[in-house]
C-alpha positions as semicolon CSV with decimal commas, in nm:
position;residue;x (nm);y (nm);z (nm)
1;M;0,976;12,055;-7,196
2;S;0,787;11,737;-7,218
3;F;0,890;11,452;-7,441
4;P;0,704;11,453;-7,770
5;N;0,455;11,188;-7,835
6;K;0,456;10,978;-8,137
7;E;0,242;11,197;-8,362
8;D;0,449;11,497;-8,283
9;R;0,772;11,304;-8,365
10;L;0,636;11,218;-8,701
11;V;0,547;11,582;-8,758
12;C;0,872;11,679;-8,666
13;W;1,074;11,429;-8,879
14;N;0,825;11,526;-9,183
15;H;0,926;11,859;-9,163
16;R;1,310;11,791;-9,127
17;D;1,290;11,571;-9,428
18;E;1,114;11,830;-9,615
19;Y;1,368;12,099;-9,578
20;W;1,669;11,837;-9,613
21;K;1,496;11,743;-9,924
22;C;1,498;12,107;-10,061
23;L;1,869;12,136;-9,952
24;D;1,967;11,803;-10,135
25;E;1,781;11,972;-10,446
26;S;2,057;12,243;-10,457
27;K;1,837;12,515;-10,386
28;S;1,970;12,827;-10,207
29;Q;1,910;12,867;-9,813
30;T;1,684;13,143;-9,900
31;D;1,451;12,913;-10,133
32;C;1,449;12,667;-9,813
33;N;1,350;12,930;-9,565
34;E;0,988;12,833;-9,538
35;F;1,073;12,469;-9,485
36;R;1,367;12,561;-9,221
37;K;1,070;12,768;-9,019
38;K;0,843;12,489;-9,010
39;Y;1,111;12,251;-8,908
40;E;1,216;12,487;-8,629
41;Q;0,836;12,543;-8,529
42;F;0,755;12,161;-8,512
43;C;1,089;12,050;-8,363
44;P;1,222;12,065;-8,012
45;S;1,547;12,316;-8,028
46;Q;1,778;12,054;-7,912
47;W;1,641;11,823;-8,183
48;V;1,706;12,076;-8,433
49;K;2,065;12,142;-8,308
50;H;2,105;11,759;-8,315
51;F;1,980;11,714;-8,692
52;D;2,148;12,010;-8,804
53;R;2,475;11,825;-8,683
54;K;2,387;11,501;-8,807
55;R;2,330;11,639;-9,159
56;E;2,661;11,811;-9,143
57;Y;2,847;11,503;-9,053
58;I;2,662;11,285;-9,327
59;K;2,766;11,532;-9,597
60;F;3,127;11,541;-9,479
61;K;3,123;11,139;-9,462
62;E;2,988;11,153;-9,818
63;R;3,256;11,421;-9,956
64;L;3,520;11,166;-9,778
65;E;3,409;10,899;-9,918
66;L;3,429;11,057;-10,291
67;E;3,745;11,246;-10,247
68;G;3,943;11,053;-9,993
69;Y;4,117;11,185;-9,727
70;V;4,391;11,484;-9,776
71;P;4,577;11,573;-9,484
72;E;4,541;11,926;-9,347
73;E;4,899;11,996;-9,419
74;K;4,877;11,917;-9,794
75;K;4,584;12,126;-9,836
76;R;4,780;12,435;-9,691
77;T;5,078;12,343;-9,916
78;S;4,872;12,291;-10,252
79;V;4,692;12,616;-10,220
């Protein structure tokens, strides 16, 4: 696979952003399917993996900042 040119990168990032915006608006995964398909179509698969992991990490960080750190043992005993 050749490296995407600037135009291709911008198209990819725009589709990624549209998909993430759909998810951020608390719509279900099925509501965002069309955005996901375009995101996967216009972005290299390795980029999709990377961006998906990045989003998970960003969401984890946001949760951590809001809720604070809860040790794993405490989680098990409180359930």
